[in-house]
C-alpha positions as CSV (number, residue, x, y, z in Angstrom):
1,M,24.2,111.6,-63.3
2,T,27.5,112.1,-65.0
3,D,26.3,112.4,-68.6
4,A,23.9,115.2,-69.4
5,K,22.3,113.3,-72.3
6,A,21.3,109.7,-73.0
7,A,19.6,107.7,-75.7
8,I,17.2,104.9,-74.8
9,I,16.1,102.3,-77.4
10,D,13.3,99.9,-76.7
11,M,13.3,97.1,-79.3
12,G,9.8,95.8,-78.8
13,T,8.3,92.9,-80.7
14,N,5.9,95.3,-82.6
15,T,7.5,98.7,-82.2
16,F,11.0,100.2,-81.8
17,H,11.1,103.3,-79.7
18,L,13.9,105.9,-79.5
19,L,13.9,108.4,-76.7
20,L,16.7,111.1,-76.5
21,V,16.8,113.0,-73.2
22,E,18.7,115.6,-71.4
23,F,19.0,115.4,-67.6
24,D,18.6,118.6,-65.5
25,Q,18.3,119.1,-61.7
26,G,17.0,115.7,-60.8
27,G,14.7,115.5,-63.8
28,F,14.8,115.2,-67.5
29,K,13.5,116.8,-70.7
30,T,12.8,115.1,-74.0
31,I,15.0,116.2,-76.9
32,Y,13.4,113.9,-79.4
33,K,11.3,110.7,-79.5
34,E,10.2,108.4,-82.3
35,K,8.4,105.1,-82.7
36,V,8.7,102.8,-85.7
37,P,6.4,99.8,-86.3
38,V,9.3,97.4,-87.1
39,K,7.3,94.3,-86.3
40,I,10.2,92.0,-85.8
41,G,7.8,89.3,-84.6
42,Q,6.0,89.2,-88.0
43,Q,6.4,86.0,-90.0
44,G,8.6,84.4,-87.3
45,I,7.4,84.8,-83.7
46,S,5.4,81.6,-83.7
47,E,8.4,79.7,-84.8
48,N,10.7,81.5,-82.4
49,N,12.7,83.0,-85.2
50,I,13.4,86.5,-86.5
51,H,12.5,86.5,-90.2
52,P,15.1,88.0,-92.7
53,D,12.6,90.7,-93.7
54,A,12.1,91.7,-90.1
55,E,15.8,91.7,-89.5
56,K,16.3,94.1,-92.4
57,R,13.5,96.4,-91.1
58,A,15.2,96.4,-87.7
59,L,18.7,97.2,-89.1
60,D,17.3,100.1,-91.2
61,T,15.5,101.5,-88.2
62,L,18.5,101.2,-85.9
63,T,20.7,102.8,-88.6
64,H,18.3,105.7,-88.7
65,F,18.3,105.9,-84.8
66,R,22.1,105.9,-84.8
67,K,22.2,108.9,-87.1
68,L,19.8,110.8,-84.8
69,I,21.9,109.9,-81.8
70,D,25.1,111.1,-83.5
71,K,23.4,114.3,-84.7
72,N,22.5,115.1,-81.1
73,D,26.1,114.3,-79.9
74,I,24.9,111.7,-77.4
75,Q,27.5,109.3,-76.0
76,K,25.5,107.0,-73.8
77,V,23.0,104.6,-75.5
78,Y,20.9,102.2,-73.6
79,A,19.4,99.6,-75.9
80,F,17.0,96.8,-74.8
81,A,15.4,93.9,-76.6
82,T,12.5,91.9,-75.2
83,S,10.3,88.9,-76.0
84,A,10.9,88.4,-79.8
85,V,14.6,88.5,-79.5
86,R,15.0,86.6,-76.2
87,N,13.0,83.7,-77.6
88,A,14.3,83.6,-81.1
89,R,16.8,80.8,-82.0
90,N,18.7,83.3,-84.0
91,G,18.4,86.1,-81.4
92,S,22.0,86.1,-80.2
93,Q,23.2,86.1,-83.9
94,F,20.8,89.1,-84.5
95,V,22.3,91.0,-81.6
96,K,25.8,90.3,-82.7
97,Y,24.9,91.5,-86.2
98,I,23.5,94.8,-84.8
99,K,26.8,95.4,-83.0
100,E,28.8,94.8,-86.1
101,Q,26.6,96.9,-88.4
102,V,25.4,99.8,-86.2
103,D,27.9,99.6,-83.3
104,I,25.1,99.5,-80.7
105,R,25.2,96.9,-77.9
106,V,21.8,95.5,-77.3
107,N,20.9,94.1,-73.9
108,V,18.5,91.2,-74.2
109,I,16.5,91.3,-70.9
110,D,14.5,88.5,-69.4
111,G,10.8,88.8,-68.4
112,A,11.5,89.7,-64.8
113,Q,13.9,92.5,-65.7
114,E,11.4,93.8,-68.3
115,A,8.5,93.8,-65.7
116,Q,10.7,95.6,-63.2
117,L,11.7,98.4,-65.7
118,I,8.0,98.8,-66.6
119,Y,7.0,99.1,-62.9
120,D,9.8,101.7,-62.5
121,G,8.4,103.7,-65.5
122,I,4.7,103.5,-64.4
123,N,5.7,104.6,-60.9
124,F,7.8,107.4,-62.3
125,S,4.7,108.6,-64.2
126,G,2.7,109.2,-61.0
127,S,0.1,106.6,-61.9
128,L,0.4,104.8,-58.6
129,N,-0.7,105.5,-55.0
130,A,-0.7,103.7,-51.7
131,E,-3.3,101.3,-52.8
132,N,-2.3,98.1,-54.7
133,S,-2.8,98.2,-58.4
134,L,-2.5,95.6,-61.2
135,M,-0.2,96.9,-63.8
136,M,0.0,95.5,-67.3
137,D,2.0,96.2,-70.5
138,I,0.8,94.5,-73.6
139,G,3.7,94.0,-76.0
140,G,3.8,92.1,-79.3
141,G,5.5,89.1,-77.8
142,S,4.9,89.2,-74.1
143,V,2.6,90.8,-71.5
144,E,4.1,92.0,-68.2
145,F,1.8,92.0,-65.1
146,I,2.9,93.6,-61.9
147,I,1.0,94.0,-58.6
148,G,2.2,96.7,-56.4
149,N,1.9,100.3,-55.2
150,E,4.0,103.5,-55.1
151,N,6.4,102.0,-52.6
152,E,7.1,98.6,-54.1
153,A,6.3,95.9,-56.6
154,L,4.9,93.0,-54.6
155,W,4.7,90.5,-57.5
156,K,5.6,90.5,-61.1
157,Q,5.7,88.1,-64.0
158,S,6.1,88.1,-67.8
159,F,3.8,85.9,-69.9
160,E,4.5,85.1,-73.6
161,I,1.0,86.0,-74.7
162,G,1.7,89.2,-76.5
163,G,-0.5,90.8,-79.2
164,Q,1.4,89.3,-82.2
165,R,1.3,85.8,-80.7
166,L,-2.5,86.1,-80.0
167,L,-3.0,87.5,-83.5
168,D,-1.3,84.6,-85.0
169,L,-3.1,82.1,-82.9
170,F,-6.7,83.4,-82.9
171,H,-7.5,86.3,-85.2
172,Y,-8.0,84.5,-88.5
173,H,-11.1,86.4,-89.7
174,D,-11.8,90.1,-89.9
175,P,-13.9,91.0,-88.0
176,I,-12.8,88.4,-85.5
177,L,-15.4,85.6,-85.1
178,G,-17.2,85.0,-81.8
179,E,-15.8,81.4,-81.6
180,E,-12.2,82.9,-82.0
181,V,-12.8,85.2,-79.0
182,V,-14.1,82.2,-77.0
183,K,-11.0,80.2,-77.9
184,L,-8.8,83.2,-77.0
185,T,-10.5,83.6,-73.6
186,Q,-10.1,79.9,-72.8
187,Y,-6.4,80.1,-73.8
188,L,-5.9,83.1,-71.5
189,K,-7.6,81.2,-68.6
190,E,-5.1,78.4,-69.1
191,K,-2.0,80.6,-69.5
192,L,-2.8,83.1,-66.7
193,V,-3.4,80.7,-63.8
194,D,-0.5,82.2,-61.8
195,L,-1.9,85.7,-62.3
196,I,-5.4,84.7,-61.4
197,T,-4.1,83.1,-58.2
198,V,-2.3,86.2,-57.0
199,L,-5.2,88.5,-57.9
200,E,-7.3,86.5,-55.5
201,K,-4.6,87.0,-52.9
202,Y,-4.0,90.7,-53.3
203,K,-7.4,91.8,-54.7
204,P,-6.2,95.0,-56.4
205,K,-9.0,97.5,-57.2
206,R,-7.0,99.5,-59.7
207,L,-5.9,98.6,-63.2
208,V,-3.0,100.5,-64.6
209,G,-2.0,100.0,-68.3
210,A,1.4,101.1,-69.8
211,S,1.6,102.9,-73.1
212,G,0.9,101.0,-76.4
213,T,-2.6,99.7,-76.6
214,F,-3.6,101.8,-73.6
215,D,-2.4,105.0,-75.3
216,T,-4.5,104.2,-78.4
217,L,-7.6,103.4,-76.3
218,T,-7.4,106.7,-74.5
219,D,-6.8,108.5,-77.8
220,M,-10.0,107.0,-79.1
221,Y,-11.9,107.8,-75.9
222,Y,-10.6,111.4,-75.9
223,A,-11.5,111.9,-79.6
224,S,-15.0,110.6,-79.1
225,S,-15.5,112.8,-76.0
226,K,-14.0,115.9,-77.8
227,L,-11.2,116.0,-75.2
228,S,-7.6,117.0,-75.8
229,K,-4.5,115.4,-74.3
230,I,-2.3,118.0,-72.6
231,Q,1.3,117.9,-73.9
232,G,3.6,116.5,-71.3
233,Q,0.8,114.8,-69.4
234,S,1.9,111.3,-68.4
235,V,-1.3,109.8,-66.8
236,F,-4.7,109.4,-68.4
237,H,-8.0,108.0,-67.3
238,L,-10.4,105.9,-69.3
239,P,-13.8,105.0,-67.5
240,R,-14.5,101.3,-67.5
241,A,-17.9,101.7,-69.1
242,E,-16.3,103.7,-72.0
243,F,-13.6,101.0,-72.4
244,E,-16.4,98.3,-72.6
245,I,-18.1,100.3,-75.4
246,L,-14.9,100.6,-77.3
247,A,-14.0,96.9,-76.9
248,Q,-17.4,95.7,-78.1
249,K,-17.1,98.0,-81.1
250,L,-13.6,96.8,-82.0
251,V,-14.6,93.1,-82.3
252,T,-17.4,94.0,-84.7
253,L,-15.4,96.0,-87.2
254,N,-13.0,95.0,-89.9
255,K,-9.6,96.6,-90.4
256,E,-10.7,99.3,-92.7
257,E,-13.6,100.2,-90.4
258,R,-11.3,100.2,-87.4
259,L,-9.0,102.6,-89.1
260,Q,-11.8,105.1,-89.5
261,I,-12.3,105.3,-85.7
262,P,-10.9,108.8,-84.6
263,G,-7.8,108.2,-82.5
264,M,-6.9,104.9,-84.1
265,I,-3.4,104.7,-85.6
266,P,-2.3,102.2,-88.3
267,M,0.4,100.5,-86.2
268,R,-2.2,99.4,-83.6
269,V,-5.1,98.5,-85.9
270,D,-4.3,94.8,-86.1
271,M,-3.3,94.0,-82.6
272,I,-5.8,96.2,-80.7
273,V,-8.7,93.6,-81.1
274,V,-6.9,90.8,-79.3
275,A,-5.3,93.3,-76.8
276,S,-8.8,94.6,-76.0
277,C,-10.1,91.0,-75.5
278,L,-7.2,90.5,-73.1
279,I,-8.0,93.6,-71.1
280,E,-11.7,92.5,-70.9
281,F,-10.6,89.1,-69.6
282,I,-8.5,90.8,-66.9
283,L,-11.3,93.0,-65.8
284,Q,-13.3,89.9,-64.8
285,Y,-10.8,89.6,-61.9
286,V,-10.1,93.3,-61.1
287,D,-13.0,95.4,-59.8
288,A,-11.7,98.6,-61.2
289,S,-14.0,101.5,-62.1
290,E,-11.5,102.9,-64.7
291,L,-8.4,102.2,-66.6
292,V,-5.5,104.3,-65.5
293,C,-3.2,104.7,-68.5
294,S,0.5,105.5,-67.9
295,N,2.3,107.2,-70.8
296,Y,5.5,106.0,-69.2
297,A,6.8,102.4,-69.5
298,L,10.2,100.6,-70.0
299,K,12.1,103.6,-71.5
300,E,11.1,105.9,-68.7
301,G,11.9,103.1,-66.2
302,V,15.5,103.3,-67.5
303,I,15.5,107.1,-67.1
304,S,14.2,106.8,-63.5
305,R,17.0,104.5,-62.7
306,L,19.6,106.8,-64.3
307,I,18.3,109.8,-62.4
308,N,18.1,107.9,-59.1
309,K,21.3,106.0,-59.8
310,N,19.7,102.8,-58.7
311,E,22.1,100.7,-60.5
312,M,24.6,100.7,-63.3
313,L,22.8,100.0,-66.6
314,P,24.7,98.4,-69.4
315,C,25.1,100.8,-72.3
316,T,27.0,101.6,-75.5
317,D,29.5,104.3,-74.8
318,M,30.0,106.0,-78.2
319,E,33.1,107.9,-76.9
320,S,34.8,104.5,-76.0
321,A,33.6,103.0,-79.3
322,K,35.4,105.7,-81.2
323,S,38.7,105.3,-79.5
């Protein structure tokens, strides 16, 4: 690792993440991290378009991120955009506009690249062992599924069935109606045929979820159990029976009631209902006794690659940009 510091930006469909790190003796320490509910998929994802309002929120957030990067004198910036941008008709124009306005080069990655980085992050967290696990990361635009263990990813695929898409398609009433859940479940059965087939082949007994929805579910479980998360802890465990109780509760409450649940955060309150329905659907095919929740995902997958020098990752070199 030649540069002592780096900035990683994950431009998700729902949330933009900034992670500033310093590398030290084969590891890293976090200088600063922030997540902003930019929701670039809002008002446009179903039409494969980035809405002007979403574009403005994105630019404002990236301008804010750039100031923090400069303040910390960081030269290497690794920025990644996922489902909402890669599927938008105006995605390339949007990326070009970011380069012009904020001078950050955004790498729009495909689903396979996204899934691999998520696997790298989950593995880096220590969530995996020698046994095969099904890993999942529920984004706003896409959901990545990986089957593998601590040694390798055996199968991976990205599906464009993220929380914002499911919200737009099925969650018309609040609380969600039983018939909407039935339609959602039928839709998942149709869209996830490839996944169901490989689950029958590999029969993983572990389910590992990456960040986002899984962070919030464990926050709610810990709050209800009067437990505290330890700072720096990267792996959490949510018993299946406790998840089932939470999931059943979420489908019966409206938004205001969901916000009152200890551990719930406003940026997850809309999407967590359909995301929980998705997890329940998956648990029909994975005989797991608990949900293993990795606090590491795509951003930490990038860090893992930088530490291990697995490959050259495209980045914005601020020093070069100045000259």
